[in-house]
N, C-alpha and C positions, 0 to 999 in steps of 0.2 A: 504494501499498502504507501507507505512512505520510504524512502532511501536518504540517508545519512554519507557523504563521499568526503575523507577529509584526503588533505592535500599537504604539503610543504612539510613533514617529517624528515630525520635524517640526523645525520653526524656534524656537531658543531664544537668550537674548543671553548675551554672556558673563558668568558667573558663575551664570547660571543653571541649572536642573533640568530634566532630563525622563527619564520611565520607561520603560522599553522591555517587554512581555510579550512571550511565545512560549508556545502551547499545542499540541502533537504531539495530532494526532488519528488512527485506523485502527485496522490492527491493529497492537496493543501490548498483550506478555504485562509486561514490564517496558523500563524508561528508564535507562541505565549513567550517563555524563556528559553532561554538558548545556553547551552555553557561548555565548560570544559573538565574534564576530569582525568587523572591519571596512574596508574598502577605500576607502581615498580615491584621487580619478582620480589615472591614472598609478603609484601606488604597486602594491606586493603590500597582498594578502589577510591580515590581523595578528591573531594571538590577542590578543584584550581582557583576557576573563575565562573559567572553568573552573569548574565546580561538580560535584562526582561524588555517586557516587548515596549515600554517606554523609555529606555536605555537607562534605567538605575542600574549600579553594578555592585559586585560585591566577589573581594578576593581574599584568598588566603590568606594570613598575616605574611607566611614567608615567602611571598611573590609581590605583594606591594611594594609599588616603586619599581619593578624590574619587568612584570606584564600589562600589556594592555589588553583587553577585550572589545571588541567593537561589532557591529554587525551593520548588514547593508538587507533592509525588509525586501525592497525591489528586486533583489536577486535569492531572497531564502536562504543570505549567508550569514555566518558568524565567524571572525578570527581571532586569532589572540597572538599579538606581536609577544615576542617573549625576548628580553635582551637581558645584559649580564648575567649568562645564563652560568649554572651551578654544574658540577656534578653529581649532586643530590636530584637536580632534577632530571636525569634521566630514568626516563619509564616510558608504559605505552600511554599516549593520549586520545582519550576517547571522545570525540563531540556527544552532545545531548542536546534534544531539542522537545518541547513542547506542540504537540500540533493538532490544529483543530479542522476536519477531514470537509466538515459542511459546515453552512450557516449554523443549523439545529444538531449539531454534534457535538461531542466530548473529544476534549482533549486527550491525549494520548500520548504517551511518552516514548522516544523513540533514539535508537543510539546508535552509533557509526561502529565501524569494525574496529578502528584503534588504528593509530600511525607511528611509530619509535620513534622517539628521542633520544638521541646519546649525546651526551657531555662527555668528553674526553680529550686530554691533550695526545 
């Protein structure tokens, strides 16, 4: 019904930058909150950043001042600009979105398949 496709993952050196993008497609009437989560090996998935439909943003403390989340409603897309990367940022990053498929439908939560981000020298 709805697919979230991510791009931009890869290898970066400490202090470097990467930009992740996620685009939703399929049966979409409107999209509510969109966010990024990450999961490192042996650890639980954690919220990185979230942006509401009206642009309100929230970040986990460890990425504040380094990461910036934004969205483009016309493209059904969300981006995560990651600066001053640290080795502890290494994880699989997942895109998340609340999607309404029709005018009178309910919102449902969807996930991307994840993209690897590795920060290493």
